[in-house]
N, CA, C and O of each residue as an XYZ file, in Angstrom:
564
protein
N       7.697     26.444    -29.320
C       6.354     26.324    -28.932
C       6.320     25.885    -27.459
O       6.759     24.787    -27.117
N       5.815     26.722    -26.639
C       5.775     26.426    -25.207
C       4.448     25.717    -24.867
O       3.373     26.094    -25.334
N       4.574     24.714    -24.062
C       3.370     24.020    -23.599
C       3.058     24.458    -22.189
O       3.960     24.755    -21.405
N       1.811     24.496    -21.874
C       1.389     24.891    -20.546
C       1.610     23.705    -19.586
O       1.232     22.568    -19.868
N       2.239     24.022    -18.442
C       2.459     22.976    -17.476
C       1.201     22.799    -16.633
O       0.549     23.782    -16.281
N       0.857     21.562    -16.308
C      -0.293     21.330    -15.461
C      -0.023     21.917    -14.081
O       1.117     21.935    -13.616
N      -1.092     22.401    -13.425
C      -0.891     22.985    -12.099
C      -0.436     21.895    -11.112
O      -0.821     20.730    -11.205
N       0.389     22.332    -10.179
C       0.911     21.401     -9.176
C      -0.192     21.023     -8.208
O      -1.020     21.850     -7.827
N      -0.188     19.747     -7.814
C      -1.174     19.266     -6.875
C      -0.801     19.640     -5.426
O       0.378     19.685     -5.076
N      -1.777     19.894     -4.625
C      -1.524     20.143     -3.203
C      -1.067     18.887     -2.535
O      -1.258     17.788     -3.057
N      -0.459     19.038     -1.376
C       0.107     17.882     -0.647
C      -0.991     16.869     -0.318
O      -0.793     15.664     -0.470
N      -2.137     17.357      0.129
C      -3.224     16.423      0.506
C      -3.772     15.680     -0.715
O      -4.192     14.528     -0.604
N      -3.768     16.337     -1.880
C      -4.210     15.637     -3.099
C      -3.202     14.532     -3.448
O      -3.595     13.433     -3.839
N      -1.930     14.820     -3.308
C      -0.896     13.810     -3.587
C      -0.999     12.636     -2.588
O      -0.830     11.469     -2.942
N      -1.284     13.006     -1.324
C      -1.467     11.975     -0.288
C      -2.660     11.114     -0.607
O      -2.600      9.895     -0.445
N      -3.744     11.713     -1.059
C      -4.934     10.953     -1.403
C      -4.685     10.051     -2.622
O      -5.140      8.907     -2.643
N      -3.976     10.550     -3.621
C      -3.665      9.753     -4.785
C      -2.801      8.563     -4.395
O      -3.020      7.458     -4.892
N      -1.818      8.766     -3.513
C      -0.956      7.656     -3.082
C      -1.766      6.631     -2.314
O      -1.609      5.427     -2.518
N      -2.621      7.102     -1.442
C      -3.376      6.177     -0.577
C      -4.474      5.427     -1.309
O      -4.893      4.358     -0.867
N      -4.944      5.970     -2.419
C      -6.004      5.305     -3.151
C      -5.507      4.553     -4.382
O      -6.306      4.124     -5.213
N      -4.206      4.396     -4.497
C      -3.593      3.619     -5.596
C      -3.418      2.174     -5.179
O      -3.223      1.866     -4.004
N      -3.493      1.290     -6.168
C      -3.256     -0.152     -5.872
C      -1.768     -0.535     -5.947
O      -1.400     -1.650     -5.577
N      -0.940      0.356     -6.409
C       0.484      0.048     -6.588
C       1.276     -0.010     -5.236
O       2.054     -0.945     -5.047
N       1.105      0.917     -4.337
C       1.950      0.850     -3.097
C       1.793     -0.420     -2.273
O       2.815     -0.937     -1.822
N       0.604     -0.968     -2.037
C       0.567     -2.212     -1.296
C       1.199     -3.378     -2.033
O       1.811     -4.244     -1.406
N       1.063     -3.418     -3.357
C       1.662     -4.525     -4.114
C       3.177     -4.359     -4.104
O       3.899     -5.355     -4.071
N       3.664     -3.149     -4.132
C       5.120     -2.891     -4.076
C       5.666     -3.328     -2.713
O       6.726     -3.950     -2.639
N       4.951     -3.005     -1.644
C       5.385     -3.436     -0.312
C       5.335     -4.952     -0.195
O       6.227     -5.537      0.419
N       4.334     -5.607     -0.753
C       4.296     -7.082     -0.759
C       5.490     -7.649     -1.486
O       6.041     -8.667     -1.067
N       5.898     -7.023     -2.554
C       7.071     -7.483     -3.311
C       8.335     -7.361     -2.482
O       9.174     -8.262     -2.494
N       8.480     -6.265     -1.765
C       9.657     -6.084     -0.913
C       9.663     -7.041      0.254
O      10.712     -7.566      0.625
N       8.480     -7.278      0.846
C       8.373     -8.233      1.917
C       8.782     -9.631      1.428
O       9.506    -10.350      2.116
N       8.319     -9.996      0.259
C       8.667    -11.293     -0.325
C      10.168    -11.380     -0.577
O      10.780    -12.415     -0.314
N      10.757    -10.319     -1.078
C      12.201    -10.314     -1.330
C      12.987    -10.478     -0.032
O      14.021    -11.146     -0.008
N      12.507     -9.884      1.019
C      13.249     -9.944      2.305
C      13.078    -11.280      3.016
O      14.021    -11.761      3.644
N      11.909    -11.885      2.934
C      11.616    -13.040      3.747
C      11.493    -14.357      3.004
O      11.214    -15.383      3.624
N      11.688    -14.357      1.717
C      11.611    -15.625      0.964
C      12.941    -16.387      1.005
O      12.965    -17.616      0.947
N      14.031    -15.648      1.104
C      15.343    -16.306      1.127
C      16.254    -15.578      2.056
O      16.628    -14.451      1.729
N      16.656    -16.111      3.196
C      16.254    -17.400      3.721
C      14.785    -17.354      4.132
O      14.267    -16.319      4.550
N      14.142    -18.492      4.001
C      12.709    -18.544      4.250
C      12.356    -18.218      5.673
O      12.823    -18.872      6.605
N      11.518    -17.191      5.846
C      10.930    -16.830      7.124
C       9.435    -16.851      6.919
O       8.829    -15.844      6.552
N       8.846    -18.001      7.157
C       7.406    -18.173      6.795
C       6.439    -17.266      7.492
O       5.449    -16.862      6.882
N       6.673    -16.910      8.773
C       5.699    -16.079      9.471
C       5.547    -14.718      8.843
O       4.421    -14.352      8.508
N       6.606    -13.932      8.657
C       6.386    -12.602      8.035
C       5.980    -12.698      6.542
O       5.216    -11.876      6.034
N       6.518    -13.722      5.868
C       6.217    -13.875      4.451
C       4.737    -14.168      4.247
O       4.093    -13.500      3.438
N       4.188    -15.127      4.944
C       2.812    -15.533      4.732
C       1.817    -14.747      5.558
O       0.609    -14.898      5.372
N       2.301    -13.900      6.480
C       1.394    -13.085      7.280
C       1.137    -11.726      6.615
O       0.041    -11.181      6.736
N       2.140    -11.174      5.913
C       1.987     -9.821      5.409
C       1.781     -9.724      3.890
O       1.030     -8.858      3.443
N       2.393    -10.546      3.117
C       2.281    -10.421      1.678
C       0.853    -10.690      1.166
O       0.369     -9.903      0.353
N       0.156    -11.747      1.591
C      -1.198    -11.987      1.069
C      -2.211    -10.877      1.365
O      -2.965    -10.505      0.465
N      -2.265    -10.320      2.612
C      -3.230     -9.216      2.816
C      -2.906     -7.976      1.989
O      -3.810     -7.264      1.553
N      -1.610     -7.717      1.771
C      -1.276     -6.550      0.965
C      -1.656     -6.751     -0.501
O      -2.123     -5.822     -1.159
N      -1.454     -7.967     -1.009
C      -1.868     -8.220     -2.380
C      -3.394     -8.250     -2.506
O      -3.936     -7.846     -3.535
N      -4.074     -8.713     -1.491
C      -5.561     -8.717     -1.479
C      -6.060     -7.260     -1.452
O      -7.078     -6.932     -2.061
N      -5.338     -6.411     -0.746
C      -5.699     -5.023     -0.716
C      -5.618     -4.370     -2.098
O      -6.464     -3.555     -2.466
N      -4.593     -4.742     -2.846
C      -4.482     -4.253     -4.250
C      -5.664     -4.754     -5.083
O      -6.242     -4.015     -5.879
N      -6.009     -6.034     -4.876
C      -7.127     -6.579     -5.596
C      -8.441     -5.853     -5.277
O      -9.240     -5.557     -6.166
N      -8.639     -5.576     -3.986
C      -9.863     -4.859     -3.578
C      -9.880     -3.483     -4.218
O     -10.928     -3.030     -4.676
N      -8.758     -2.822     -4.257
C      -8.706     -1.509     -4.842
C      -9.068     -1.553     -6.346
O      -9.823     -0.713     -6.835
N      -8.527     -2.522     -7.047
C      -8.855     -2.617     -8.455
C     -10.296     -3.049     -8.675
O     -10.848     -2.789     -9.744
N     -10.909     -3.684     -7.726
C     -12.304     -4.123     -7.811
C     -13.263     -2.959     -7.486
O     -14.471     -3.099     -7.675
N     -12.755     -1.834     -7.010
C     -13.638     -0.694     -6.774
C     -13.891     -0.420     -5.298
O     -14.634      0.513     -4.993
N     -13.336     -1.152     -4.394
C     -13.521     -0.941     -2.981
C     -12.366     -0.121     -2.431
O     -11.575     -0.621     -1.631
N     -12.260      1.153     -2.860
C     -11.107      1.943     -2.510
C     -10.977      2.304     -1.021
O      -9.871      2.339     -0.483
N     -12.098      2.567     -0.372
C     -12.038      2.927      1.040
C     -11.684      1.691      1.874
O     -10.829      1.784      2.755
N     -12.292      0.583      1.633
C     -11.940     -0.647      2.366
C     -10.525     -1.090      2.098
O      -9.840     -1.561      3.006
N     -10.071     -0.949      0.859
C      -8.709     -1.275      0.522
C      -7.727     -0.378      1.235
O      -6.671     -0.835      1.673
N      -8.060      0.893      1.358
C      -7.200      1.831      2.035
C      -7.041      1.479      3.522
O      -5.950      1.585      4.082
N      -8.140      1.062      4.143
C      -8.079      0.662      5.539
C      -7.213     -0.563      5.720
O      -6.403     -0.618      6.645
N      -7.370     -1.549      4.850
C      -6.561     -2.745      4.912
C      -5.088     -2.455      4.684
O      -4.223     -2.993      5.376
N      -4.808     -1.597      3.702
C      -3.446     -1.219      3.415
C      -2.817     -0.467      4.593
O      -1.667     -0.724      4.947
N      -3.551      0.441      5.187
C      -3.023      1.216      6.305
C      -2.676      0.295      7.477
O      -1.610      0.407      8.081
N      -3.592     -0.605      7.777
C      -3.375     -1.465      8.934
C      -2.192     -2.385      8.714
O      -1.302     -2.425      9.563
N      -2.137     -3.124      7.621
C      -1.076     -4.104      7.421
C       0.267     -3.471      7.106
O       1.304     -4.007      7.497
N       0.272     -2.342      6.409
C       1.560     -1.649      6.134
C       2.159     -1.067      7.444
O       3.361     -1.174      7.690
N       1.314     -0.470      8.248
C       1.806      0.096      9.517
C       2.268     -0.993     10.435
O       3.289     -0.844     11.107
N       1.530     -2.112     10.486
C       1.924     -3.235     11.381
C       3.244     -3.813     10.911
O       4.099     -4.116     11.743
N       3.444     -3.978      9.613
C       4.712     -4.494      9.127
C       5.857     -3.566      9.479
O       6.908     -4.011      9.941
N       5.649     -2.253      9.257
C       6.723     -1.287      9.546
C       7.085     -1.307     11.046
O       8.261     -1.315     11.409
N       6.095     -1.315     11.872
C       6.379     -1.341     13.323
C       7.098     -2.610     13.766
O       8.041     -2.557     14.555
N       6.648     -3.743     13.253
C       7.309     -4.995     13.666
C       8.730     -5.142     13.046
O       9.631     -5.719     13.654
N       8.886     -4.614     11.852
C      10.211     -4.648     11.226
C      11.197     -3.760     11.972
O      12.387     -4.069     12.030
N      10.717     -2.664     12.541
C      11.638     -1.763     13.287
C      12.073     -2.404     14.589
O      13.092     -1.995     15.144
N      11.355     -3.385     15.104
C      11.741     -4.016     16.381
C      12.961     -4.879     16.205
O      13.689     -5.084     17.176
N      13.234     -5.407     15.010
C      14.412     -6.244     14.809
C      15.642     -5.378     14.788
O      15.701     -4.383     14.066
N      16.632     -5.757     15.585
C      17.889     -5.037     15.652
C      18.749     -5.388     14.439
O      18.706     -6.507     13.928
N      19.538     -4.396     13.990
C      20.401     -4.622     12.847
C      21.707     -3.843     13.101
O      21.675     -2.689     13.529
N      22.820     -4.471     12.838
C      24.098     -3.768     13.040
C      24.292     -2.647     11.989
O      23.633     -2.628     10.950
N      25.173     -1.760     12.285
C      25.404     -0.627     11.373
C      25.899     -1.112     10.016
O      25.518     -0.567      8.980
N      26.739     -2.125     10.024
C      27.248     -2.680      8.780
C      26.168     -3.281      7.920
O      26.185     -3.143      6.697
N      25.204     -3.966      8.574
C      24.098     -4.618      7.870
C      23.112     -3.584      7.293
O      22.420     -3.866      6.315
N      23.050     -2.399      7.896
C      22.106     -1.385      7.431
C      22.465     -0.893      6.020
O      21.584     -0.487      5.261
N      23.755     -0.933      5.673
C      24.172     -0.392      4.388
C      24.463     -1.469      3.353
O      25.053     -1.182      2.312
N      24.058     -2.700      3.624
C      24.162     -3.759      2.651
C      22.939     -3.682      1.739
O      21.975     -2.983      2.051
N      22.972     -4.391      0.624
C      21.779     -4.358     -0.243
C      20.499     -4.801      0.467
O      19.433     -4.213      0.284
N      20.631     -5.850      1.279
C      19.496     -6.329      2.042
C      18.991     -5.286      3.053
O      17.787     -5.135      3.262
N      19.934     -4.579      3.668
C      19.579     -3.516      4.591
C      18.884     -2.328      3.901
O      17.986     -1.712      4.475
N      19.300     -2.020      2.687
C      18.654     -0.942      1.943
C      17.234     -1.351      1.532
O      16.313     -0.534      1.554
N      17.072     -2.622      1.159
C      15.713     -3.104      0.807
C      14.824     -3.062      2.075
O      13.657     -2.677      2.015
N      15.401     -3.463      3.203
C      14.627     -3.441      4.469
C      14.263     -2.002      4.835
O      13.133     -1.743      5.249
N      15.190     -1.072      4.694
C      14.866      0.319      4.989
C      13.810      0.869      4.053
O      12.928      1.618      4.474
N      13.895      0.505      2.801
C      12.887      0.926      1.834
C      11.520      0.343      2.200
O      10.508      1.039      2.118
N      11.487     -0.918      2.599
C      10.225     -1.558      2.963
C       9.635     -0.873      4.200
O       8.428     -0.637      4.252
N      10.453     -0.559      5.174
C       9.928      0.117      6.353
C       9.419      1.522      6.040
O       8.361      1.927      6.522
N      10.164      2.250      5.246
C       9.711      3.588      4.836
C       8.449      3.537      4.010
O       7.547      4.353      4.199
N       8.377      2.606      3.116
C       7.167      2.454      2.281
C       5.979      2.022      3.157
O       4.847      2.453      2.935
N       6.247      1.172      4.145
C       5.174      0.759      5.058
C       4.602      1.950      5.825
O       3.385      2.076      5.962
N       5.467      2.811      6.317
C       4.990      4.009      7.025
C       4.264      4.969      6.085
O       3.224      5.524      6.439
N       4.813      5.161      4.892
C       4.160      6.061      3.933
C       2.778      5.510      3.521
O       1.806      6.258      3.418
N       2.717      4.194      3.290
C       1.449      3.608      2.946
C       0.433      3.726      4.100
O      -0.759      3.940      3.881
N       0.928      3.585      5.291
C       0.069      3.649      6.461
C      -0.528      5.059      6.602
O      -1.723      5.201      6.863
N       0.283      6.076      6.434
C      -0.195      7.457      6.553
C      -1.145      7.771      5.396
O      -2.243      8.274      5.634
N      -0.764      7.494      4.179
C      -1.577      7.883      2.999
C      -2.860      7.074      2.964
O      -3.930      7.644      2.754
N      -2.792      5.808      3.156
C      -3.999      4.986      3.129
C      -4.913      5.281      4.327
O      -6.137      5.208      4.218
N      -4.300      5.616      5.468
C      -5.090      6.010      6.594
C      -5.883      7.269      6.336
O      -7.030      7.401      6.761
N      -5.239      8.212      5.619
C      -5.909      9.442      5.225
C      -7.099      9.146      4.332
O      -8.185      9.694      4.524
N      -6.890      8.284      3.364
C      -8.000      7.953      2.425
C      -9.104      7.226      3.178
O     -10.284      7.457      2.911
N      -8.753      6.370      4.095
C      -9.772      5.602      4.867
C     -10.603      6.558      5.727
O     -11.830      6.461      5.770
N      -9.924      7.476      6.406
C     -10.645      8.417      7.305
C     -11.573      9.306      6.496
O     -12.671      9.623      6.953
N     -11.153      9.717      5.302
C     -11.958     10.627      4.478
C     -12.805      9.872      3.460
O     -13.497     10.501      2.660
N     -12.768      8.551      3.467
C     -13.489      7.783      2.461
C     -14.976      7.651      2.760
O     -15.456      7.936      3.858
N     -15.678      7.202      1.720
C     -17.140      7.034      1.815
C     -17.496      5.709      1.121
O     -17.378      5.577     -0.097
N     -17.931      4.743      1.922
C     -18.268      3.450      1.385
C     -19.461      3.499      0.409
O     -19.519      2.725     -0.547
N     -20.391      4.399      0.658
C     -21.555      4.487     -0.254
C     -21.107      5.057     -1.593
O     -21.558      4.572     -2.631
N     -20.250      6.054     -1.614
C     -19.780      6.633     -2.835
C     -18.982      5.586     -3.643
O     -19.114      5.508     -4.864
N     -18.147      4.777     -2.940
C     -17.417      3.710     -3.611
C     -18.375      2.701     -4.253
O     -18.161      2.239     -5.374
N     -19.447      2.370     -3.500
C     -20.416      1.403     -4.016
C     -21.115      1.948     -5.254
O     -21.303      1.217     -6.226
N     -21.490      3.177     -5.235
C     -22.194      3.785     -6.396
C     -21.209      3.876     -7.597
O     -21.599      3.595     -8.730
N     -19.975      4.256     -7.356
C     -19.012      4.327     -8.465
C     -18.728      2.943     -9.057
O     -18.558      2.796    -10.267
N     -18.680      1.945     -8.192
C     -18.410      0.584     -8.672
C     -19.574      0.054     -9.533
O     -19.382     -0.587    -10.566
N     -20.805      0.363     -9.041
C     -21.957     -0.095     -9.818
C     -22.097      0.652    -11.136
O     -22.505      0.073    -12.143
N     -21.761      1.930    -11.130
C     -21.807      2.728    -12.353
C     -20.801      2.249    -13.361
O     -21.068      2.238    -14.563
N     -19.631      1.848    -12.872
C     -18.558      1.414    -13.800
C     -18.864      0.030    -14.393
O     -18.508     -0.250    -15.537
N     -19.511     -0.814    -13.623
C     -19.883     -2.150    -14.079
C     -18.743     -2.892    -14.733
O     -18.875     -3.424    -15.835
N     -17.610     -2.922    -14.031
C     -16.421     -3.534    -14.564
C     -16.538     -5.012    -14.759
O     -15.994     -5.543    -15.727
N     -17.233     -5.708    -13.874
C     -17.230     -7.168    -13.912
C     -18.473     -7.772    -14.541
O     -18.680     -8.981    -14.444
N     -19.295     -6.973    -15.175
C     -20.433     -7.555    -15.849
C     -21.754     -6.868    -15.424
O     -21.765     -5.806    -14.801
N     -22.820     -7.511    -15.785
C     -24.153     -6.951    -15.562
C     -24.560     -6.921    -14.087
O     -25.087     -5.923    -13.595
N     -24.304     -8.041    -13.388
C     -24.752     -8.169    -12.019
C     -23.611     -7.863    -11.031
O     -22.938     -8.778    -10.557
N     -23.402     -6.597    -10.731
C     -22.362     -6.217     -9.815
C     -22.966     -5.836     -8.472
O     -22.703     -4.743     -7.969
N     -23.756     -6.700     -7.889
C     -24.433     -6.358     -6.630
C     -23.735     -6.920     -5.450
O     -24.178     -6.721     -4.319
């Protein structure tokens, strides 16, 4: 019995899905925490992880366009600043180096995808969808 495969999504649809998801900023915040919690580096840890987690919260609350803008800005900024730190060739292929490379790549991917969603987003449509969903109760104004 053959099942019909769903049609493949276009690249821009996949980009929109990635940029409007709450998972990528929280994943980047997890990687940032893993990199900067031990040894403790308070500036990158407390500067980047909270806004990325707040962006996930905004997305889950129904503010997808605003969340995408916040994700694009903080992910891109983290990736650019992380690229400025020099790393020896030997350190690039250590477990920490691979996590760092993943965080930088994810930061750039989040920046591009969330930037796309923000540029093509509509705050009024988000507001109407949030009020229609009424996720948090009767008075969602």
